C-alpha positions as CSV (number, residue, x, y, z in Angstrom):
1,M,0.0,0.0,0.0
2,A,1.5,3.3,-1.0
3,K,1.9,6.0,1.6
4,E,-0.6,8.8,1.2
5,I,0.9,12.2,0.4
6,I,-1.0,15.0,2.1
7,T,0.1,18.5,3.1
8,Y,-0.2,19.9,6.6
9,T,-2.8,22.3,5.4
10,E,-4.9,19.6,3.8
11,A,-4.6,17.4,7.0
12,F,-5.6,20.2,9.3
13,S,-8.5,21.2,7.1
14,E,-9.8,17.6,7.0
15,L,-9.5,17.4,10.8
16,Q,-11.6,20.5,11.1
17,Q,-14.2,19.0,8.8
18,I,-14.4,15.8,10.7
19,V,-14.7,17.6,14.1
20,Q,-17.4,19.7,12.7
21,E,-19.3,16.6,11.4
22,M,-18.9,15.0,14.9
23,E,-20.2,18.2,16.6
24,N,-23.2,18.3,14.3
25,A,-23.8,14.6,14.7
26,D,-23.4,14.2,11.0
27,I,-21.4,11.0,11.4
28,S,-23.2,7.7,11.8
29,V,-22.0,5.2,14.4
30,D,-20.8,3.0,11.5
31,E,-18.5,5.7,10.3
32,L,-17.3,6.8,13.6
33,S,-14.5,4.2,14.0
34,D,-13.1,4.9,10.5
35,K,-13.2,8.7,11.1
36,S,-11.5,8.3,14.5
37,K,-8.7,6.2,12.9
38,R,-8.4,8.9,10.1
39,C,-8.2,11.6,12.7
40,T,-5.4,9.8,14.6
41,M,-3.4,9.5,11.3
42,L,-4.0,13.2,10.4
43,I,-3.0,14.4,13.9
44,K,0.3,12.3,13.7
45,L,1.0,13.8,10.3
46,C,0.5,17.3,11.6
47,K,2.6,16.8,14.7
48,D,5.4,15.2,12.7
49,Q,5.4,18.1,10.2
50,Q,5.4,20.7,13.1
51,K,8.4,18.9,14.7
52,K,10.2,18.8,11.4
53,T,9.6,22.5,10.7
54,E,10.7,23.4,14.3
55,A,13.9,21.5,13.8
56,E,14.6,23.2,10.5
57,I,14.0,26.6,12.0
58,A,16.3,25.8,15.0
59,K,19.0,24.7,12.6
60,I,18.7,27.9,10.5
61,M,18.7,30.0,13.7
62,Q,22.0,28.4,14.8
63,T,23.7,28.9,11.4
64,E,22.5,32.4,10.6
65,S,24.2,35.4,12.2
66,W,21.8,38.0,13.5
């Protein structure tokens, strides 16, 4: 199975959409498990991207003279 390529912005937007569906009770019990798993994957993607970006910024800050 190929790894899905999705940007941080797309993942965050999808998370917002799923949360809104949950808040509005627009998700059936049958869909809830799949949506919860998808949210877990999207949250991990967002956290990983944030950590990567923070590390890149820290590296730049160490090498740049201000």
